[in-house]
MARRO-142705 format. One record per atom (N, C-alpha, C): z, y, x. Coordinates in steps of 0.1 Angstrom, whole numbers, plus 5000, padded with zeros to 4 digits. Example, Ala and Ser with C-alpha at 12.3 -4.5 7.8 and 13.67 -1.06 7.14 Angstrom:
<nodes>
507849435132 507849555123 507849675132 507149785128 507149895137 507950005129 
</nodes>
This chain:
<nodes>
477351625262 478151535254 478851435264 480151405260 480951315269 480451175267 480251105279 479850975279 481050875279 480850765273 481950665272 482050575284 483150565290 483350475301 483150335297 482550255306 482350115304 483650045305 483749915300 484949835301 485349815315 484349795324 484649765338 485249885345 484950005340 485550125346 486850165340 487250115329 488450155322 489650105330 490650195331 491850165339 492850095330 493249975333 494149895324 495549965324 496249935314 497649985312 498649905320 498649775318 499649685324 499049555329 497849515324 497249395329 496149425338 495449315342 494349335352 493049375345 492949365332 491649385325 491949465312 491249575310 491349655298 490949575286 489849495287 489349415276 490449315272 491149255281 492249155278 493349225271 493649345275 494749425268 494349445253 493149485251 492649505237 492749375229 492349265235 492349135228 493749095225 494649115234 496049075231 496649165221 496349295221 496849385210 496349345197 495049305196 494449255184 495149135178 495449035187 496148915183 497548955178 498249035185 499549085182 499549145168 498549235166 498449305153 498249205141 497349105144 497149005133 498348925130 499148895140 500348825137 501448915130 501549035135 502549125130 502349155115 501049175112 500649215098 500449095089 500048975095 499648865087 500648755085 501648745093 502548635092 503248645078 503248535071 503848525058 502848525047 501548555050 500548545039 500548405034 500548385021 500548255014 501848205011 502948275015 504248235013 504948305001 504248394995 504948474984 503848504973 504348534961 503548584950 503548734950 502748794942 502748944941 504148994936 504649094943 505949154939 505749284932 506649314923 506649444916 506949554927 506449684925 506049724912 504549714910 503749734920 502249754918 501549624920 501949534928 501149414932 500749324920 501749294911 501349204900 500249264891 500349404890 499349474881 497949454886 497749474899 496449464905 495949324905 496849234908 496449094909 496049044895 496749084885 496449054871 495049104867 494849224870 493449284867 492349204874 492649174887 491649104895 491448964889 492448894885 492348764879 491548764866 491748874858 490948894846 489448914849 489148974860 487748984865 487148854867 487848764874 487348634878 487248544865 488248544857 488348454846 487548494834 487448624832 486748674819 485548764822 485248804835 484148884838 484349034835 485549074835 485849224832 485649304845 484449304850 484249374863 484049524861 483349564851 483049704850 484149784843 484849714833 485949774826 487149684828 487949714838 489049624841 490049614829 490749504828 491649474818 493049434823 494049474817 495449424819 495749354806 495649224806 495849144794 494649184784 495049214772 494049244762 493549394763 494249474770 494049624770 493249654783 492449764782 491749824793 492749884803 492449874815 493349934826 492650044832 493050174829 492250284834 493050374844 494150314850 494950394859 494350414872 493450324877 492850334890 491450284890 490550344898 489250284900 489250134904 488150064902 488249924903 488049854917 487649934928 487249874940 488249784946 489549824946 490549734952 490649604945 490649604931 490649484924 489449394926 488249464927 487049394930 487249314943 487749374953 487949304966 488949194965 490049214958 490949104955 490248984948 489549014938 488748904931 487748844941 487148924949 486148864958 486948774969 488148814973 488948734982 489248604976 489548604963 489848474956 488648384955 487448444953 486248364952 485948294966 486348364977 486248314990 487248204994 488548234990 489648154995 490148054984 489948084971 490448004960 491947994961 492548094966 494048094967 494548234964 495148264953 495548394949 496648454959 497548364964 498548404973 498048464986 496848424989 496148485001 495248604997 494548584986 493548674982 494148814979 495248814973 495848944968 496249034980 496548974991 496949055003 495749075013 494649005011 493549015021 492949155023 492749235012 492149365014 493049455023 494349445021 495249525029 495249485044 495249355046 495249305060 493949355067 492849335061 491549375067 491449525069 491949605059 492049745061 492949785073 494049725074 494949755085 494349725099 493749605100 493049575113 491849665116 491149695105 490049795107 490449925111 491549975105 492150105109 492550105124 493250005128 493649995142 492449995151 491449925148 490249915157 489550055157 489450125146 488850255146 489650355154 490950355153 491750445161 491650415176 491650295179 491450265194 490050305199 489050275192 487650305196 487450455197 487950535187 487750675188 488650735199 489850685201 490750735211 490150715225 489550595227 488850565239 487650655242 486950685232 485850775234 486250925236 487350965230 487751105231 488551125244 489351015248 490151035260 489850915270 490650805269 490450695278 491150575272 490950465278 491550335273 493050335272 493750385283 495150385283 495750465271 495250585269 495750665258 495350605244 494150545243 493750485230 494650365227 494950285238 495750165235 497150195231 497750295237 499050345234 499150405220 498150475216 498050535203 497950435192 497150325195 496950215185 498250145184 498950115195 500150045194 501250125187 501250255190 502250345183 502050345168 500750345163 500450335149 500850205143 500550095150 500949965145 502449945144 503150005153 504649985153 505350085146 504750185139 505350275131 505750205118 507050225114 507550155102 506750165090 506350295087 505550315075 504250235074 503550235086 502250165086 502450015085 503349955092 503549815092 503949765078 504949835072 505449795059 504449805049 503749915048 502749935037 501549845039 501149825051 499949745053 500249595050 501449555049 501849415045 501949405030 501649515023 501749505008 500349515002 500349464990 499049464983 498949574973 499049694978 498849814970 497449874973 497149974966 495850034968 495750124981 496950184984 496950274995 496550225009 496850095013 496350045025 494850045026 494250005015 492750005015 492250145016 492850245009 492550385010 492650435024 493650395031 493850435045 492650385053 492250255051 491050205058 489850285056 489550315043 488250395040 488350535046 489550595045 489650735050 489650735065 490150635071 490050635086 488650615090 487850525083 486450505087 485750635084 486050705073 485350835071 485650935082 486950945086 487251035097 486550995110 486550865112 485850815124 484450855125 483650835114 482250865114 482051015115 482851095108 482651245108 483051295122 484151245128 484551295141 483551245152 482951125151 481951085160 480751185160 480551245149 479451345147 479951485152 481051525148 481551665151 482051685165 482551575172 483051585185 482251515196 481551415192 480751335202 479251335199 478851405189 477451405184 476551495192 475451525186 475051495172 474951345169 475451295158 475451155154 475251155139 474151185134 473951195120 474151065112 473850955119 474050825112 475550805110 476350835120 477750825119 478350925108 477751035108 478151135097 477951075083 476751015082 476450955069 477450835066 477750755076 478650645074 480050705070 480450815076 481750875073 481750915058 480650985054 480651035040 480550915030 479850805034 479750695026 481150635024 481950625035 483250565034 484150655026 483950785026 484750875017 484450845003 483150815000 482850774986 483450644982 483550554991 484250424988 485750454986 486250554993 487650584991 487850644977 486850714972 486950774958 487050664948 486250554949 486250454939 487350344942 488150374952 489450304955 490550384949 490650514952 491650604946 491050744948 491050824938 490250944937 490351034949 491551034956 491751124966 491051094979 490150984979 489350954990 488451064995 488151154985 487351274988 487951364999 489251355001 489951445010 489551425024 488951305027 488451285041 487451395045 486651455035 485651555038 486351685042 487651705040 488351825045 488251845060 487851735067 487651745081 486651855085 485751895076 484851995079 485452135079 486652155073 487352285073 487852315087 488652235093 489152265107 487952275117 486952195114 485752205123 485152345122 484952395110 484352525109 485252635115 486552615114 487552715120 487452705135 487452585140 487452565155 486152615161 485052595154 483752645159 483752805159 484352855148 484453005147 485253065159 486352985163 487153035173 486652995187 485552935188 484952895201 485652785208 486152685200 486952575206 485952485215 486552415224 485852325233 485752185227 484952105233 484851965229 484151945216 483452045211 482752035198 481252005201 480651915194 479251885196 478351995191 477252025199 476352125194 475552075182 475752135171 475152085159 474352195152 473252145146 472452235137 472152145125 470852105124 470551995115 470052045101 470552155096 470152195083 470252095072 469052045068 468951945056 469751815059 469951785072 470651655075 472151665070 472751775069 474051785063 474051745048 472951785041 472851745027 472651595026 471851535035 471651395034 472951315036 473751365046 475051305049 475951315037 476051425031 476851445019 476351365007 475051345007 474551264996 474951114997 475251075009 475750935011 477050925005 477851035004 479151024997 478950984982 477851024976 477651004962 477150864959 476650794969 476050664967 477050564960 478250534967 479150444960 479750494947 479950624947 480550684934 479550664923 478250694925 477350684914 477050534911 477150444921 476850304919 477950244909 479150304909 480150264900 480050344887 479850474888 479950564877 478850544867 477650544872 476450544862 476450414853 476550294859 476650174850 477750184840 478950234844 480050244835 479750344823 479150464827 478850554817 477750504807 476750434813 475650384805 476150284795 476950194800 477450084791 478350144780 479150244784 480050304774 479250384763 478150444767 477350514758 476550424749 476050314755 475150224747 475950144737 477050084741 477749994732 478550074721 478850204724 479550274714 481050234711 481550154720 482950104719 483950224721 484750264712 485650374714 486650344725 487050214728 487950184739 487250214752 485950184753 485250224765 485150374767 484950444757 484850594758 486250644762 487350584756 488650634760 488950604775 488450484779 488550444793 487950544803 486750584799 485950684807 486750814808 487250864797 487950994797 489250984806 489950864805 491150854812 490950844827 489950764831 489750734845 489150854852 488450944845 487751054851 488651184851 489551194841 490251314839 491851294839 492251194831 493651174830 494351124843 493551044850 494150994863 493751074875 493251184874 492851274885 493551404884 492851494876 493351634875 494751634869 494951564857 496151564850 497351514859 497051404866 498151334874 498551424885 497551504891 497951594902 498651714897 498151774886 498651904882 499951894873 500051784865 501151774856 501651624856 502151574867 502551434868 503751414859 503951284855 505051254846 506251194854 506051154866 507151094874 507051124889 508051084896 508051094911 508051244915 508851324908 508951464910 509851494922 509351574931 510051604943 509751744948 510551794957 510351934962 509151944971 508752064974 507552074984 507852024998 509152015001 509551965015 509751815015 509351745005 509651605004 509051525016 507751555019 507051485029 507651505043 508351615046 508951625059 510051525061 510751485050 511751375051 511051245053 509951225047 509151095049 508651085063 508151195069 507751185083 508851165092 510051225089 511151205098 511651065098 511650995087 512350865086 511250755086 510350765077 509350655076 508450645087 508150755094 507250745106 507950715119 509150665118 509850625130 509150505136 509050485150 509550575160 508650685164 507450695158 506450795161 507050935160 507850955149 508451085146 509451135157 510051035164 510951075175 510251155186 508951135187 508151205198 507851345194 508051385182 507651525178 508251635185 509551635189 510151745197 509351775210 508851665216 508051685228 506551715225 506051655214 504651665211 504251795205 505151855197 504751985190 504452095200 505352115210 504952225220 503652185228 503452065231 502252025238 500952045229 501052005216 499952035207 499652185206 500752265205 500552405204 499852465216 500152415228 499452465240 497952425240 497752305236 496352255235 495552335225 496152365213 495452445203 495152585208 496152645215 495952775221 494752775231 494652665239 493552655249 492252625242 492252595229 491052575221 490452435223 491352335223 490852195224 490452155210 489152145208 488552115195 489051985189 489351885198 489751755193 491151765186 492051845191 493351865184 493151955172 492252055173 492052135161 491652055149 490751955151 490251875140 491251775135 491851705145 492851605141 494051665134 494651755141 495851815135 495551905123 494451975123 494052055111 493951965099 493251855100 493151765089 494451705084 495351675093 496651625089 497451725081 497351855086 498051965079 497451985065 496151985064 495552005051 495951895041 496051775046 496451665037 497851685032 498751725042 500151745038 500251855028 499551965030 499552085021 499052045007 497951965007 497451924994 498451854986 499051744991 499951664984 501351734981 501651824990 502951904988 502851994976 501652044973 501452144962 501652074949 501451944948 501651874935 503051844933 503651854921 505051824918 505351674920 504351584917 504551444919 504151394933 505151324939 504951284953 505551144955 504751064962 505250934967 505050924982 505850844989 505750835003 504350795008 503650705000 502350655004 501250755003 501450864997 500450964995 499951015009 500851035019 500451085032 500250975042 500150855038 499850745047 498550755054 497450805047 496250825054 496250925066 497251015066 497451105077 497951045090 498650925088 499350865100 498350825111 497250755108 496350725119 495850845127 495550955120 495051075127 496151135135 497451135130 498551185138 498751105150 498650965149 498750885161 497650915171 496450935166 495350965175 495551105182 496151195175 496451325181 497451315192 498251215191 499251185202 498751115214 497551055212 496950975223 497051035237 496551155239 496551205253 497951235258 498851245249 500251275254 501051155257 500751045251 501550925252 501850865266 500850865274 501150815288 502250895295 502151025293 503251105299 504551095292 504451095279 505751095271 506550975273 505950865274 506650735276 507250715290 506950805299 507550805312 508750905312 508950985302 510051075302 511351005298 512451035305 513750965302 514250995288 514051125284 514551155270 513851075259 512551055261 511850975251 512250835251 512450775263 512950635264 514350625258 515150725260 516550725254 516550715239 515650805233 515750805218 515150675212 514150625218 513550495214 514550385215 515250385227 516350285229 517450295218 517850425216 518850445206 518450405192 517150425188 516650375175 516750225174 516350155184 516450005184 517849955183 518750015191 520149985191 520750015177 520450125172 521050165159 520650075148 519350045146 518849955136 519349815137 519349765150 519849625152 521349625149 522049725153 523549725150 523849735136 523149815128 523349835114 523049695107 521949635110 521649505104 522749405107 523149395119 524249295123 525549325116 525949455117 527249485110 527249465095 526149505089 526049485074 526049345070 525349265078 525349115075 526649055077 527349085088 528749035090 529649075080 529649195075 530549245065 530249165052 528949155049 528649085036 529048945036 528948875048 529248735048 530648705049 531448805054 532948775057 533848855047 533448965043 534349055035 533849065021 532549045018 532049045004 532349184998 531949295004 532149424998 531349444985 531749554978 531049574965 529549594967 529149674977 527749704979 526949574981 527549484988 526949354991 526849274978 527849274970 527749204957 526649254948 526549394948 525449454940 524049404945 523949404958 522649364963 522449214960 523449134961 523348994958 522948964944 523249054935 522849034921 521349034918 520649104927 519149114926 518449034936 519049014948 518448934958 519248814961 518548714967 519248594971 520348624982 521548584979 522648614989 522348565003 521548475004 521148425018 520448525026 520048635020 519348735027 520148785039 521548775037 522348835048 522248745061 521948625060 521648545072 520348585079 519348625071 518148685077 518448815084 519248895077 519549025084 520349005097 521248905096 522048875108 521148825120 520248735116 519348685127 518548795133 517948885124 517148995130 518049095138 519249125133 520149215140 520549155154 520949025154 521348975167 520148965177 518948925172 517748925181 517549065186 517649165177 517449305182 518449345192 519649305191 520649345201 520349275214 519949145214 519549075226 518349145233 517449185225 516249255231 516649385237 517449465230 517949585235 518649565249 519549465249 520249435261 519349395273 518249325270 517349285280 516449395285 515949475276 514949575280 515549705285 516749745279 517549865283 516649985281 517150095286 516450225285 515150225292 515150165304 513950165313 512750115305 512850015298 511749955290 511949965275 512350085271 512650105257 511450085248 510250125252 509050105244 508749955242 508849885252 508749735251 509749675242 510949725243 512049675235 511749695220 511249815217 510849845202 509749745198 508749725207 507649635203 508249495201 509149445209 509649305207 510549305195 511349405193 512249415181 511349415168 510249495168 509449495156 508749365154 508349295165 507849155163 508849065157 510049065162 511048975156 511349015141 511449145138 511749185125 510649135115 509449175118 508349145108 508048995107 508148925119 507848785119 508948715110 510148745112 511248675104 511148715089 510848845087 510648885073 509548815066 508448785073 507348715067 507548565065 508048505076 508148355076 509448305069 510548385070 511748345064 512048435051 511848565052 512148645041 511348635029 510048615031 509148595019 509548475010 509648355016 510148245007 511548265001 512348335009 513748355004 513848454993 513048554993 513048664983 512148634971 511248544973 510148534963 510748494949 511748414948 512248374935 512848494927 513548584935 514148704928 513148814925 512148834934 511248944932 509948904924 509648774924 508548734916 509048684903 508148674893 508548614880 508248474879 507848404890 507448274890 508548174884 509748194889 510848104885 511148114870 511248234865 511548254851 510448214842 509248234846 508048184838 507948034838 508347974850 508447834850 509447774840 510647844839 511647804829 511047814815 510347924813 509847944799 508847834796 507947794805 507047694802 507747554801 508747534808 509447404807 510147394794 510647504788 511347504775 510247484764 509147554765 508147544754 507347414754 507147354766 506347244768 504947284772 504147184777 502847224783 501847264772 501947224760 500947254750 501247364741 502447414740 502847524732 502347654737 502147744728 501647884732 502847974733 502848054743 503948154745 503448294744 503948364734 503548504732 504548594739 504048694746 504848794754 505048924746 506348964746 506649094740 507449174750 507149304751 507849394761 507749334775 506549284778 506449214791 505949304802 506149254814 505649324826 504449234832 503649304840 502449234845 502849104852 503949094859 504248974866 504548854857 504948884844 505148774835 503848714830 502948794827 501648734823 500948674835 501048734846 500348674858 500948544862 502248514861 502848394865 502948284855 502548314842 502748224831 501548124831 501847994832 500847894832 500647844817 499547794814 499347724801 498947824790 498947784778 498547864767 499447984765 498848104763 499648224762 498948324753 499748424748 499248524740 500048654743 499548764740 500248894742 499848994731 500649094729 500449184718 500349324722 499649344734 499549474740 500549504750 500149584760 501149624771 501649764768 500849854764 501249994761 501750014747 501549914738 501949934724 503449944724 504050024714 505450034712 506149894710 507249874715 507949744714 508149694700 508549784690 508649734677 507349684671 506249754675 504949704670 504649574676 504849554689 504649424695 505449314688 506749344686 507649244680 507149204666 506749304658 506249274644 505049184644 504149214653 502949134654 503248994659 504248984668 504648854673 505248764663 506048824654 506748744644 505648694634 504748774630 503648734622 502848624628 502648634641 501948534648 502648394649 504048404650 504848284650 504748214636 504648284626 504648224612 503348144610 502348164618 501048094616 501147954621 502047924630 502247794636 503647784642 504647774634 506047784639 506447674649 505847554648 506247444657 505647464671 504547524672 503847524685 503747664692 504647754686 504547894692 505947944695 506048014706 507348074711 507048214715 508148294714 508048434719 508948444731 508348504742 509048534754 509248684753 510548734754 510848874752 511848934761 511749054764 512849124772 514049154763 515249134768 516449144760 516549274753 516149384760 516249514754 515349544742 514349454741 513449474730 513749394717 514849314717 515149234706 515949304696 516749404700 517649474691 518549384685 518749394671 519649304664 518749214655 517549194658 516549124649 516448974653 517148934664 517048794668 518448734669 518548624662 519848554663 519948484676 520748534685 520848474699 521448334699 522148294689 522648164688 521548064687 520348104681 519248014679 518148044690 518348144698 517448174709 517848114722 517048124732 517348064745 517248174756 518348184764 518348274775 517548204786 516548274791 515648204801 516048244815 516548364817 516948404831 516848554833 517348584845 517248724849 516248744861 515348824859 514348844870 513848984869 513649044881 513149184882 513949284875 515349264876 516349354870 516349354855 515849244849 515749234834 516149094829 516749084817 517148964811 515948924802 515648794802 514548744794 515048624785 514548634772 514848534762 513648474756 513848354749 512748294741 513248254728 512448264718 512848214705 511648174696 511948094686 510948054676 511248124663 510448094653 510548164640 511948164634 512648054634 513948054627 514948154633 514848194645 515748284651 515448434647 514348464642 513948594638 514448634624 515148744623 515648784610 514548834601 514348784589 513148814581 513248964578 512049034579 511849174576 512549274586 513149224596 513849314606 512849354617 512849484619 512049544630 513049614640 513049574653 514049634662 513849794663 514949864662 514850004664 515150044679 514150004687 514250024702 512950084706 513050144718 511850204724 511750174738 510550154743 510350124758 510750244766 511250224778 511550334787 510350414791 510550534794 509350614799 508550544810 507350534808 506450454817 505950544828 506050494840 505350544852 504550444858 503550484866 502550384871 503150274879 504250304886 504750194895 506050144891 506350154878 507650104873 507749954877 508949914882 509149774886 509149684875 
</nodes>
């Protein structure tokens, strides 16, 4: 079994101490991923939904059967929302709590990639692989968001770490159990967490082919104990839910169980209702979203192939699992870019032994330099055109975003050009690191406050409350999660998934019970011809929609709007 080098024996990459290099990378990662926390509200499409569910857990105790407003929310398992709610109980600040699970998952993923890379190869390779992962656009962008997928990446990386510690550096049965346990936590975060166990498939193939660097394993019953650890978190969630649903006899709870176990797993994979793409969709995601890591593939692919032919078990397991994940999601008609995000840490780890040599190659430095120059140039040119010429595309963007965004783009672009000029081709990798630091720092510290009014519903819901007054009750019709989340004071709603005409009819009846102290907040498209807009109040435009408010005199008696909600998909903005 390969022994791990001590810190004192590790060869630093550019400083005098390997430990100091890891510390500096950790601080850099915290700043790159965390700057801006607390400066924005949850943004559509997914973030308000999960924050709303988490807030209902804290306020109403809906821990076992999550709620979105008055309705049960069965689209995702509850672990991510549990952690958001727990973050609020610790911080008492939703603007921090809703992003906290993603940040912790990102930092944990980076730490695991570094530690495993150091054990499999050395400090220099591990440090470069961790930095490459951190600076990949897809990773940085997604890990700054409060979606479920960053947490899933964290659990699946921990699962891979534990399983690989066993299969490559073992026997390590405790780590195998930890890996299986993490896969179970991935399942109650998002059902596909079970895919971490696919690592056993390339292991079996590599062992059959006599690959090297595999741990000598037997164990018999220990495999079953490890796999039983996978069931612990799953059953800890599933059994109480099933028991309560059976005992209370609530048909809504029974419907929730059917939907969460079948409708959101098998049905969504086999017959999705949205995000339909070709089987080659993820190749485009890898080429663009995985920049600059994807620029290394022309050099990495032949090197990987040589190592696979030599029977390097480390590459067999890492690359085999990445391929299996890509194949699994490519077979489903429904695809989103985040589906393959869990493959990115293992792809970066597979690059680890190649990176010290690749970054010395002139061709690699040239393409990284070109990427930095191209992105900085595009941002600068687009900002200058928008600020001086006001082209149509800039006007359209300005209709949904604050026009001052162009000053942010200009600042990032000019900083990028200055960095490119200073680092040149010789230090292209350092140039990308500095450019990424400038981009994400300005985006968090300047962009978050600038974009928040347009992307959050806070401003329009503040207008609604100002119009109605602090004591009036506002009823929501055809609402989105961000509306209910950001509305302060007394509120009511008439279902989220209910047809708009049904919501409207219930709202008008509700108005009649107390006309002086009740208002309806409604999406313009849901009013039809049933509301006299001369007696209604236009509240504002937010999240690409117009919003109005009215009281009972504005509603045409007996009129029901002949309108229907657009086809719903899980991440509709």
